[in-house]
C-alpha positions, 0 to 999 in steps of 0.5 A: 466501505472497508473497516480499519483492520481490513485497510491495514491488511490491504496495505500490508499485502500491497507492501509485500507485493511491491517488496517481492517485485523489487526483490526480483527486479530492482527496476520494478519501480518503473512497472505499471503494476508497481505504480498502480499499487502505489496509487492504491496504497496512498488512497488507502492511507489517505482514508485512514488519516482522514478518519483520524486513525493512527498510522504510526506503523506506516 
């Protein structure tokens, strides 16, 4: 299981990747990779909130 700090870093990396995708193509919202990253990001955020972790930075 990932620790909180590891989850936070994973979220940062996902957000960075999605941002780069959007900067190179504004239609990236429709890409399968972008959608999969979004699903993973939500799962990680859900585990943080279910553990009572502060997510104010997200």
